[in-house]
N, CA, C, O and the ligand as a Tripos MOL2 file, in Angstrom:
@<TRIPOS>MOLECULE
protein
  261   259    66     0     0
PROTEIN
NO_CHARGES

@<TRIPOS>ATOM
      1 N          67.5090   91.3700  109.0220 N.3       1 MET1
      2 CA         68.1550   90.7700  110.1870 C.3       1 MET1
      3 C          69.6740   90.9310  110.0530 C.2       1 MET1
      4 O          70.2530   90.6630  109.0000 O.2       1 MET1
      5 N          70.2750   91.3570  111.1000 N.am      2 THR2
      6 CA         71.7100   91.6170  111.0620 C.3       2 THR2
      7 C          72.4880   90.4020  111.5420 C.2       2 THR2
      8 O          72.2180   89.8550  112.6120 O.2       2 THR2
      9 N          73.4390   89.9990  110.7490 N.am      3 ARG3
     10 CA         74.3230   88.9250  111.1770 C.3       3 ARG3
     11 C          75.3970   89.5010  112.0990 C.2       3 ARG3
     12 O          75.7580   90.6720  111.9810 O.2       3 ARG3
     13 N          75.9060   88.6750  113.0200 N.am      4 PRO4
     14 CA         76.8890   89.2060  113.9840 C.3       4 PRO4
     15 C          78.2110   89.5990  113.3310 C.2       4 PRO4
     16 O          78.8790   90.5280  113.7840 O.2       4 PRO4
     17 N          78.5820   88.8980  112.2790 N.am      5 ILE5
     18 CA         79.8200   89.2180  111.5770 C.3       5 ILE5
     19 C          79.5160   89.3810  110.0960 C.2       5 ILE5
     20 O          78.8920   88.5200  109.4770 O.2       5 ILE5
     21 N          79.9610   90.4820  109.5480 N.am      6 GLU6
     22 CA         79.8240   90.6890  108.1170 C.3       6 GLU6
     23 C          81.2140   90.6970  107.4980 C.2       6 GLU6
     24 O          82.1800   91.1490  108.1130 O.2       6 GLU6
     25 N          81.3020   90.1910  106.2700 N.am      7 PHE7
     26 CA         82.5750   90.2140  105.5760 C.3       7 PHE7
     27 C          82.4730   91.1370  104.3710 C.2       7 PHE7
     28 O          81.5110   91.0900  103.6040 O.2       7 PHE7
     29 N          83.4680   91.9540  104.2300 N.am      8 VAL8
     30 CA         83.5030   92.8640  103.0920 C.3       8 VAL8
     31 C          84.8710   92.7480  102.4280 C.2       8 VAL8
     32 O          85.8860   92.5540  103.0960 O.2       8 VAL8
     33 N          84.8800   92.8690  101.1260 N.am      9 SER9
     34 CA         86.1480   92.8350  100.4080 C.3       9 SER9
     35 C          86.6180   94.2550  100.1350 C.2       9 SER9
     36 O          85.8140   95.1820  100.0340 O.2       9 SER9
     37 N          87.9150   94.4090  100.0200 N.am     10 TYR10
     38 CA         88.4950   95.7360   99.8270 C.3      10 TYR10
     39 C          89.8160   95.5820   99.0970 C.2      10 TYR10
     40 O          90.4300   94.5170   99.1490 O.2      10 TYR10
     41 N          90.2580   96.6180   98.4250 N.am     11 PRO11
     42 CA         91.6080   96.6150   97.8630 C.3      11 PRO11
     43 C          92.5820   97.2390   98.8530 C.2      11 PRO11
     44 O          92.2910   98.2870   99.4300 O.2      11 PRO11
     45 N          93.7170   96.6170   99.0520 N.am     12 CYS12
     46 CA         94.7140   97.1680   99.9660 C.3      12 CYS12
     47 C          95.1600   98.5360   99.4560 C.2      12 CYS12
     48 O          95.5220   98.6740   98.2870 O.2      12 CYS12
     49 N          95.1350   99.5550  100.3290 N.am     13 PRO13
     50 CA         95.5490  100.8960   99.8790 C.3      13 PRO13
     51 C          97.0530  101.0210   99.6870 C.2      13 PRO13
     52 O          97.5320  102.0260   99.1620 O.2      13 PRO13
     53 N          97.7930  100.0180  100.1060 N.am     14 TRP14
     54 CA         99.2460  100.0470   99.9480 C.3      14 TRP14
     55 C          99.6660   99.3090   98.6900 C.2      14 TRP14
     56 O         100.3770   99.8670   97.8530 O.2      14 TRP14
     57 N          99.2400   98.0700   98.5450 N.am     15 CYS15
     58 CA         99.7550   97.2380   97.4480 C.3      15 CYS15
     59 C          98.6730   96.8870   96.4320 C.2      15 CYS15
     60 O          98.9800   96.3350   95.3750 O.2      15 CYS15
     61 N          97.4260   97.1950   96.7300 N.am     16 GLY16
     62 CA         96.3640   96.9470   95.7730 C.3      16 GLY16
     63 C          95.8070   95.5360   95.7910 C.2      16 GLY16
     64 O          94.8870   95.2240   95.0350 O.2      16 GLY16
     65 N          96.3470   94.6880   96.6360 N.am     17 ALA17
     66 CA         95.8680   93.3070   96.6870 C.3      17 ALA17
     67 C          94.4610   93.2550   97.2790 C.2      17 ALA17
     68 O          94.1560   93.9860   98.2210 O.2      17 ALA17
     69 N          93.6190   92.4080   96.7390 N.am     18 PRO18
     70 CA         92.2830   92.2650   97.3170 C.3      18 PRO18
     71 C          92.3360   91.5430   98.6490 C.2      18 PRO18
     72 O          93.0630   90.5610   98.7980 O.2      18 PRO18
     73 N          91.5820   92.0160   99.6040 N.am     19 GLY19
     74 CA         91.5300   91.3840  100.9120 C.3      19 GLY19
     75 C          90.1040   91.3040  101.3890 C.2      19 GLY19
     76 O          89.1980   91.8500  100.7590 O.2      19 GLY19
     77 N          89.9000   90.6270  102.4960 N.am     20 GLU20
     78 CA         88.5680   90.5290  103.0610 C.3      20 GLU20
     79 C          88.6570   90.8330  104.5480 C.2      20 GLU20
     80 O          89.4930   90.2750  105.2600 O.2      20 GLU20
     81 N          87.7990   91.7110  105.0020 N.am     21 ALA21
     82 CA         87.7980   92.0970  106.4090 C.3      21 ALA21
     83 C          86.5000   91.6550  107.0470 C.2      21 ALA21
     84 O          85.4530   91.6260  106.3990 O.2      21 ALA21
     85 N          86.5730   91.3110  108.3190 N.am     22 SER22
     86 CA         85.3630   90.9710  109.0570 C.3      22 SER22
     87 C          84.9560   92.1700  109.9040 C.2      22 SER22
     88 O          85.7890   92.8160  110.5400 O.2      22 SER22
     89 N          83.6820   92.4470  109.8990 N.am     23 ILE23
     90 CA         83.1480   93.5360  110.6950 C.3      23 ILE23
     91 C          82.3390   92.9360  111.8310 C.2      23 ILE23
     92 O          81.4110   92.1570  111.6100 O.2      23 ILE23
     93 N          82.7010   93.3080  113.0360 N.am     24 ASP24
     94 CA         81.9530   92.8510  114.2050 C.3      24 ASP24
     95 C          80.7410   93.7520  114.3830 C.2      24 ASP24
     96 O          80.8590   94.8820  114.8580 O.2      24 ASP24
     97 N          79.5790   93.2440  113.9990 N.am     25 MET25
     98 CA         78.3700   94.0590  114.0340 C.3      25 MET25
     99 C          77.8210   94.1820  115.4500 C.2      25 MET25
    100 O          77.0050   95.0590  115.7340 O.2      25 MET25
    101 N          78.2760   93.2920  116.3370 N.am     26 VAL26
    102 CA         77.7470   93.3010  117.6990 C.3      26 VAL26
    103 C          78.4240   94.3640  118.5350 C.2      26 VAL26
    104 O          77.7650   95.1070  119.2630 O.2      26 VAL26
    105 N          79.7390   94.4370  118.4310 N.am     27 SER27
    106 CA         80.4720   95.4050  119.2490 C.3      27 SER27
    107 C          80.2380   96.8270  118.7610 C.2      27 SER27
    108 O          80.3460   97.7840  119.5280 O.2      27 SER27
    109 N          79.9160   96.9550  117.4800 N.am     28 GLY28
    110 CA         79.6820   98.2870  116.9580 C.3      28 GLY28
    111 C          80.9560   99.0850  116.7620 C.2      28 GLY28
    112 O          80.9310  100.3030  116.5800 O.2      28 GLY28
    113 N          82.0720   98.3700  116.8040 N.am     29 GLU29
    114 CA         83.3470   99.0590  116.6090 C.3      29 GLU29
    115 C          83.3580   99.7280  115.2400 C.2      29 GLU29
    116 O          83.0000   99.1120  114.2370 O.2      29 GLU29
    117 N          83.7600  100.9620  115.2070 N.am     30 ARG30
    118 CA         83.6320  101.7320  113.9770 C.3      30 ARG30
    119 C          84.9420  101.9150  113.2360 C.2      30 ARG30
    120 O          84.9540  102.1390  112.0260 O.2      30 ARG30
    121 N          86.0450  101.8180  113.9620 N.am     31 GLU31
    122 CA         87.3270  102.0590  113.2990 C.3      31 GLU31
    123 C          88.3760  101.1370  113.9010 C.2      31 GLU31
    124 O          88.4650  100.9960  115.1210 O.2      31 GLU31
    125 N          89.1590  100.5190  113.0510 N.am     32 TRP32
    126 CA         90.1630   99.5940  113.5520 C.3      32 TRP32
    127 C          91.2880   99.4850  112.5380 C.2      32 TRP32
    128 O          91.1830   99.9700  111.4110 O.2      32 TRP32
    129 N          92.3760   98.8320  112.9650 N.am     33 VAL33
    130 CA         93.5490   98.6930  112.1090 C.3      33 VAL33
    131 C          93.8820   97.2160  111.9710 C.2      33 VAL33
    132 O          93.9200   96.4760  112.9540 O.2      33 VAL33
    133 N          94.1220   96.8010  110.7280 N.am     34 GLU34
    134 CA         94.5870   95.4390  110.4840 C.3      34 GLU34
    135 C          95.7340   95.5110  109.4870 C.2      34 GLU34
    136 O          95.7950   96.3970  108.6360 O.2      34 GLU34
    137 N          96.6430   94.5470  109.6210 N.am     35 ASP35
    138 CA         97.7350   94.4960  108.6740 C.3      35 ASP35
    139 C          97.3010   93.7740  107.4130 C.2      35 ASP35
    140 O          96.5690   92.7850  107.4690 O.2      35 ASP35
    141 N          97.7590   94.2760  106.2760 N.am     36 CYS36
    142 CA         97.4880   93.6050  105.0180 C.3      36 CYS36
    143 C          98.1380   92.2270  105.0290 C.2      36 CYS36
    144 O          99.2870   92.0900  105.4500 O.2      36 CYS36
    145 N          97.4280   91.2170  104.5760 N.am     37 GLY37
    146 CA         97.9600   89.8660  104.5700 C.3      37 GLY37
    147 C          99.0270   89.6500  103.5140 C.2      37 GLY37
    148 O          99.7530   88.6560  103.5470 O.2      37 GLY37
    149 N          99.1200   90.5740  102.5860 N.am     38 VAL38
    150 CA        100.0900   90.4270  101.4960 C.3      38 VAL38
    151 C         101.3540   91.2380  101.7680 C.2      38 VAL38
    152 O         102.4610   90.7030  101.7140 O.2      38 VAL38
    153 N         101.1890   92.5330  102.0610 N.am     39 CYS39
    154 CA        102.3600   93.4000  102.2320 C.3      39 CYS39
    155 C         102.6040   93.7600  103.6940 C.2      39 CYS39
    156 O         103.5950   94.4170  104.0110 O.2      39 CYS39
    157 N         101.7070   93.3360  104.5890 N.am     40 CYS40
    158 CA        101.8700   93.5130  106.0350 C.3      40 CYS40
    159 C         101.8450   94.9840  106.4740 C.2      40 CYS40
    160 O         102.2380   95.2940  107.5980 O.2      40 CYS40
    161 N         101.3970   95.8740  105.6160 N.am     41 ALA41
    162 CA        101.3020   97.2790  105.9980 C.3      41 ALA41
    163 C          99.9940   97.5040  106.7580 C.2      41 ALA41
    164 O          99.0000   96.8260  106.4950 O.2      41 ALA41
    165 N          99.9920   98.4470  107.6920 N.am     42 PRO42
    166 CA         98.7900   98.6940  108.4940 C.3      42 PRO42
    167 C          97.7260   99.4480  107.7040 C.2      42 PRO42
    168 O          97.9880  100.4910  107.1060 O.2      42 PRO42
    169 N          96.5440   98.9000  107.7200 N.am     43 ILE43
    170 CA         95.4100   99.4960  107.0120 C.3      43 ILE43
    171 C          94.3760   99.9350  108.0350 C.2      43 ILE43
    172 O          94.0250   99.1750  108.9380 O.2      43 ILE43
    173 N          93.8900  101.1580  107.8950 N.am     44 VAL44
    174 CA         92.8280  101.6420  108.7660 C.3      44 VAL44
    175 C          91.4850  101.3710  108.0960 C.2      44 VAL44
    176 O          91.2810  101.6770  106.9210 O.2      44 VAL44
    177 N          90.5820  100.7930  108.8710 N.am     45 PHE45
    178 CA         89.2360  100.5070  108.3840 C.3      45 PHE45
    179 C          88.2480  101.3700  109.1450 C.2      45 PHE45
    180 O          88.3850  101.5770  110.3500 O.2      45 PHE45
    181 N          87.2720  101.8600  108.4430 N.am     46 ARG46
    182 CA         86.1790  102.5530  109.1250 C.3      46 ARG46
    183 C          84.8660  102.0530  108.5570 C.2      46 ARG46
    184 O          84.6620  102.0080  107.3440 O.2      46 ARG46
    185 N          84.0010  101.6850  109.4510 N.am     47 ARG47
    186 CA         82.6770  101.2150  109.0530 C.3      47 ARG47
    187 C          81.8240  102.4020  108.6390 C.2      47 ARG47
    188 O          81.7950  103.4320  109.3130 O.2      47 ARG47
    189 N          81.1390  102.2420  107.5350 N.am     48 VAL48
    190 CA         80.2570  103.2900  107.0470 C.3      48 VAL48
    191 C          78.8430  102.7260  107.0240 C.2      48 VAL48
    192 O          78.5300  101.8120  106.2610 O.2      48 VAL48
    193 N          78.0200  103.2800  107.8580 N.am     49 ASP49
    194 CA         76.6440  102.7790  107.9380 C.3      49 ASP49
    195 C          75.8040  103.3190  106.7920 C.2      49 ASP49
    196 O          75.8080  104.5130  106.4930 O.2      49 ASP49
    197 N          75.0960  102.4160  106.1730 N.am     50 SER50
    198 CA         74.1870  102.8700  105.1330 C.3      50 SER50
    199 C          72.8950  103.3980  105.7500 C.2      50 SER50
    200 O          72.1880  104.2000  105.1400 O.2      50 SER50
    201 N          72.5950  102.9400  106.9640 N.am     51 GLY51
    202 CA         71.4760  103.4980  107.6970 C.3      51 GLY51
    203 C          70.1360  102.8610  107.4130 C.2      51 GLY51
    204 O          69.1540  103.1610  108.0900 O.2      51 GLY51
    205 N          70.0760  101.9860  106.4230 N.am     52 ASP52
    206 CA         68.7830  101.3950  106.0820 C.3      52 ASP52
    207 C          68.8120   99.8720  106.1840 C.2      52 ASP52
    208 O          67.9600   99.1920  105.6120 O.2      52 ASP52
    209 N          69.7930   99.3370  106.9110 N.am     53 GLY53
    210 CA         69.8250   97.9110  107.1370 C.3      53 GLY53
    211 C          70.4540   97.1050  106.0250 C.2      53 GLY53
    212 O          70.4570   95.8750  106.0700 O.2      53 GLY53
    213 N          70.9840   97.7820  105.0340 N.am     54 GLU54
    214 CA         71.6550   97.0530  103.9720 C.3      54 GLU54
    215 C          73.0410   96.6400  104.4410 C.2      54 GLU54
    216 O          73.4660   96.9850  105.5430 O.2      54 GLU54
    217 N          73.7330   95.9040  103.5980 N.am     55 GLU55
    218 CA         75.0580   95.4410  103.9820 C.3      55 GLU55
    219 C          75.9710   96.6400  104.2640 C.2      55 GLU55
    220 O          75.9230   97.6520  103.5650 O.2      55 GLU55
    221 N          76.7940   96.5030  105.2930 N.am     56 PRO56
    222 CA         77.6730   97.6180  105.6620 C.3      56 PRO56
    223 C          78.7640   97.8290  104.6230 C.2      56 PRO56
    224 O          79.1310   96.9270  103.8690 O.2      56 PRO56
    225 N          79.2520   99.0230  104.6160 N.am     57 GLU57
    226 CA         80.3840   99.3390  103.7560 C.3      57 GLU57
    227 C          81.5320   99.7930  104.6250 C.2      57 GLU57
    228 O          81.3370  100.2340  105.7580 O.2      57 GLU57
    229 N          82.7340   99.6820  104.0820 N.am     58 ILE58
    230 CA         83.8820  100.1780  104.8220 C.3      58 ILE58
    231 C          84.6910  101.1150  103.9450 C.2      58 ILE58
    232 O          84.6920  101.0130  102.7180 O.2      58 ILE58
    233 N          85.3730  102.0180  104.6050 N.am     59 ALA59
    234 CA         86.3620  102.8540  103.9330 C.3      59 ALA59
    235 C          87.7320  102.3990  104.4320 C.2      59 ALA59
    236 O          87.8890  102.0970  105.6150 O.2      59 ALA59
    237 N          88.7140  102.3470  103.5530 N.am     60 VAL60
    238 CA         90.0610  101.9410  103.9450 C.3      60 VAL60
    239 C          91.0650  102.9940  103.4810 C.2      60 VAL60
    240 O          90.9070  103.6080  102.4260 O.2      60 VAL60
    241 N          92.0920  103.1830  104.2920 N.am     61 TRP61
    242 CA         93.1880  104.0530  103.8710 C.3      61 TRP61
    243 C          94.4490  103.6560  104.6230 C.2      61 TRP61
    244 O          94.4150  102.8470  105.5510 O.2      61 TRP61
    245 N          95.5530  104.2390  104.2050 N.am     62 ARG62
    246 CA         96.8330  103.9320  104.8090 C.3      62 ARG62
    247 C          96.9340  104.5670  106.1840 C.2      62 ARG62
    248 O          96.6170  105.7420  106.3670 O.2      62 ARG62
    249 N          97.3870  103.7590  107.1640 N.am     63 GLU63
    250 CA         97.5870  104.3260  108.4830 C.3      63 GLU63
    251 C          98.6550  105.4060  108.4150 C.2      63 GLU63
    252 O          99.6840  105.2380  107.7610 O.2      63 GLU63
    253 N          98.3990  106.5240  109.1030 N.am     64 GLY64
    254 CA         99.3660  107.6100  109.1330 C.3      64 GLY64
    255 C          99.0050  108.7250  108.1810 C.2      64 GLY64
    256 O          99.6190  109.7920  108.2050 O.2      64 GLY64
    257 N          98.0160  108.4870  107.3450 N.am     65 GLU65
    258 CA         97.6260  109.5720  106.4280 C.3      65 GLU65
    259 C          96.5150  110.3980  107.0460 C.2      65 GLU65
    260 O          96.0460  111.3580  106.4340 O.2      65 GLU65
    261 ZN         98.8570   95.2380  100.9730 Zn       66 ZN66
@<TRIPOS>BOND
     1     1     2 1
     2     2     3 1
     3     3     4 2
     4     3     5 am
     5     5     6 1
     6     6     7 1
     7     7     8 2
     8     7     9 am
     9     9    10 1
    10    10    11 1
    11    11    12 2
    12    11    13 am
    13    13    14 1
    14    14    15 1
    15    15    16 2
    16    15    17 am
    17    17    18 1
    18    18    19 1
    19    19    20 2
    20    19    21 am
    21    21    22 1
    22    22    23 1
    23    23    24 2
    24    23    25 am
    25    25    26 1
    26    26    27 1
    27    27    28 2
    28    27    29 am
    29    29    30 1
    30    30    31 1
    31    31    32 2
    32    31    33 am
    33    33    34 1
    34    34    35 1
    35    35    36 2
    36    35    37 am
    37    37    38 1
    38    38    39 1
    39    39    40 2
    40    39    41 am
    41    41    42 1
    42    42    43 1
    43    43    44 2
    44    43    45 am
    45    45    46 1
    46    46    47 1
    47    47    48 2
    48    47    49 am
    49    49    50 1
    50    50    51 1
    51    51    52 2
    52    51    53 am
    53    53    54 1
    54    54    55 1
    55    55    56 2
    56    55    57 am
    57    57    58 1
    58    58    59 1
    59    59    60 2
    60    59    61 am
    61    61    62 1
    62    62    63 1
    63    63    64 2
    64    63    65 am
    65    65    66 1
    66    66    67 1
    67    67    68 2
    68    67    69 am
    69    69    70 1
    70    70    71 1
    71    71    72 2
    72    71    73 am
    73    73    74 1
    74    74    75 1
    75    75    76 2
    76    75    77 am
    77    77    78 1
    78    78    79 1
    79    79    80 2
    80    79    81 am
    81    81    82 1
    82    82    83 1
    83    83    84 2
    84    83    85 am
    85    85    86 1
    86    86    87 1
    87    87    88 2
    88    87    89 am
    89    89    90 1
    90    90    91 1
    91    91    92 2
    92    91    93 am
    93    93    94 1
    94    94    95 1
    95    95    96 2
    96    95    97 am
    97    97    98 1
    98    98    99 1
    99    99   100 2
   100    99   101 am
   101   101   102 1
   102   102   103 1
   103   103   104 2
   104   103   105 am
   105   105   106 1
   106   106   107 1
   107   107   108 2
   108   107   109 am
   109   109   110 1
   110   110   111 1
   111   111   112 2
   112   111   113 am
   113   113   114 1
   114   114   115 1
   115   115   116 2
   116   115   117 am
   117   117   118 1
   118   118   119 1
   119   119   120 2
   120   119   121 am
   121   121   122 1
   122   122   123 1
   123   123   124 2
   124   123   125 am
   125   125   126 1
   126   126   127 1
   127   127   128 2
   128   127   129 am
   129   129   130 1
   130   130   131 1
   131   131   132 2
   132   131   133 am
   133   133   134 1
   134   134   135 1
   135   135   136 2
   136   135   137 am
   137   137   138 1
   138   138   139 1
   139   139   140 2
   140   139   141 am
   141   141   142 1
   142   142   143 1
   143   143   144 2
   144   143   145 am
   145   145   146 1
   146   146   147 1
   147   147   148 2
   148   147   149 am
   149   149   150 1
   150   150   151 1
   151   151   152 2
   152   151   153 am
   153   153   154 1
   154   154   155 1
   155   155   156 2
   156   155   157 am
   157   157   158 1
   158   158   159 1
   159   159   160 2
   160   159   161 am
   161   161   162 1
   162   162   163 1
   163   163   164 2
   164   163   165 am
   165   165   166 1
   166   166   167 1
   167   167   168 2
   168   167   169 am
   169   169   170 1
   170   170   171 1
   171   171   172 2
   172   171   173 am
   173   173   174 1
   174   174   175 1
   175   175   176 2
   176   175   177 am
   177   177   178 1
   178   178   179 1
   179   179   180 2
   180   179   181 am
   181   181   182 1
   182   182   183 1
   183   183   184 2
   184   183   185 am
   185   185   186 1
   186   186   187 1
   187   187   188 2
   188   187   189 am
   189   189   190 1
   190   190   191 1
   191   191   192 2
   192   191   193 am
   193   193   194 1
   194   194   195 1
   195   195   196 2
   196   195   197 am
   197   197   198 1
   198   198   199 1
   199   199   200 2
   200   199   201 am
   201   201   202 1
   202   202   203 1
   203   203   204 2
   204   203   205 am
   205   205   206 1
   206   206   207 1
   207   207   208 2
   208   207   209 am
   209   209   210 1
   210   210   211 1
   211   211   212 2
   212   211   213 am
   213   213   214 1
   214   214   215 1
   215   215   216 2
   216   215   217 am
   217   217   218 1
   218   218   219 1
   219   219   220 2
   220   219   221 am
   221   221   222 1
   222   222   223 1
   223   223   224 2
   224   223   225 am
   225   225   226 1
   226   226   227 1
   227   227   228 2
   228   227   229 am
   229   229   230 1
   230   230   231 1
   231   231   232 2
   232   231   233 am
   233   233   234 1
   234   234   235 1
   235   235   236 2
   236   235   237 am
   237   237   238 1
   238   238   239 1
   239   239   240 2
   240   239   241 am
   241   241   242 1
   242   242   243 1
   243   243   244 2
   244   243   245 am
   245   245   246 1
   246   246   247 1
   247   247   248 2
   248   247   249 am
   249   249   250 1
   250   250   251 1
   251   251   252 2
   252   251   253 am
   253   253   254 1
   254   254   255 1
   255   255   256 2
   256   255   257 am
   257   257   258 1
   258   258   259 1
   259   259   260 2
@<TRIPOS>SUBSTRUCTURE
     1 MET1         2 RESIDUE 1 A MET
     2 THR2         6 RESIDUE 1 A THR
     3 ARG3        10 RESIDUE 1 A ARG
     4 PRO4        14 RESIDUE 1 A PRO
     5 ILE5        18 RESIDUE 1 A ILE
     6 GLU6        22 RESIDUE 1 A GLU
     7 PHE7        26 RESIDUE 1 A PHE
     8 VAL8        30 RESIDUE 1 A VAL
     9 SER9        34 RESIDUE 1 A SER
    10 TYR10       38 RESIDUE 1 A TYR
    11 PRO11       42 RESIDUE 1 A PRO
    12 CYS12       46 RESIDUE 1 A CYS
    13 PRO13       50 RESIDUE 1 A PRO
    14 TRP14       54 RESIDUE 1 A TRP
    15 CYS15       58 RESIDUE 1 A CYS
    16 GLY16       62 RESIDUE 1 A GLY
    17 ALA17       66 RESIDUE 1 A ALA
    18 PRO18       70 RESIDUE 1 A PRO
    19 GLY19       74 RESIDUE 1 A GLY
    20 GLU20       78 RESIDUE 1 A GLU
    21 ALA21       82 RESIDUE 1 A ALA
    22 SER22       86 RESIDUE 1 A SER
    23 ILE23       90 RESIDUE 1 A ILE
    24 ASP24       94 RESIDUE 1 A ASP
    25 MET25       98 RESIDUE 1 A MET
    26 VAL26      102 RESIDUE 1 A VAL
    27 SER27      106 RESIDUE 1 A SER
    28 GLY28      110 RESIDUE 1 A GLY
    29 GLU29      114 RESIDUE 1 A GLU
    30 ARG30      118 RESIDUE 1 A ARG
    31 GLU31      122 RESIDUE 1 A GLU
    32 TRP32      126 RESIDUE 1 A TRP
    33 VAL33      130 RESIDUE 1 A VAL
    34 GLU34      134 RESIDUE 1 A GLU
    35 ASP35      138 RESIDUE 1 A ASP
    36 CYS36      142 RESIDUE 1 A CYS
    37 GLY37      146 RESIDUE 1 A GLY
    38 VAL38      150 RESIDUE 1 A VAL
    39 CYS39      154 RESIDUE 1 A CYS
    40 CYS40      158 RESIDUE 1 A CYS
    41 ALA41      162 RESIDUE 1 A ALA
    42 PRO42      166 RESIDUE 1 A PRO
    43 ILE43      170 RESIDUE 1 A ILE
    44 VAL44      174 RESIDUE 1 A VAL
    45 PHE45      178 RESIDUE 1 A PHE
    46 ARG46      182 RESIDUE 1 A ARG
    47 ARG47      186 RESIDUE 1 A ARG
    48 VAL48      190 RESIDUE 1 A VAL
    49 ASP49      194 RESIDUE 1 A ASP
    50 SER50      198 RESIDUE 1 A SER
    51 GLY51      202 RESIDUE 1 A GLY
    52 ASP52      206 RESIDUE 1 A ASP
    53 GLY53      210 RESIDUE 1 A GLY
    54 GLU54      214 RESIDUE 1 A GLU
    55 GLU55      218 RESIDUE 1 A GLU
    56 PRO56      222 RESIDUE 1 A PRO
    57 GLU57      226 RESIDUE 1 A GLU
    58 ILE58      230 RESIDUE 1 A ILE
    59 ALA59      234 RESIDUE 1 A ALA
    60 VAL60      238 RESIDUE 1 A VAL
    61 TRP61      242 RESIDUE 1 A TRP
    62 ARG62      246 RESIDUE 1 A ARG
    63 GLU63      250 RESIDUE 1 A GLU
    64 GLY64      254 RESIDUE 1 A GLY
    65 GLU65      258 RESIDUE 1 A GLU
    66 ZN66       261 GROUP 0 **** ****
């Protein structure tokens, strides 16, 4: 069963600080940008589907790369 919001942790690609992002499983949005809560740099997130109903994964990188 899929929850409407999933939370995943990630390391900031700019400063390395651990963060937590929420994934909107209902909208199906696949790519979005959020600012790091520590260094305020823009981080690009992309949802990576595992395809078998397991918890989603995300890829993160620096915006502009
Ligand atoms: Zn950061």
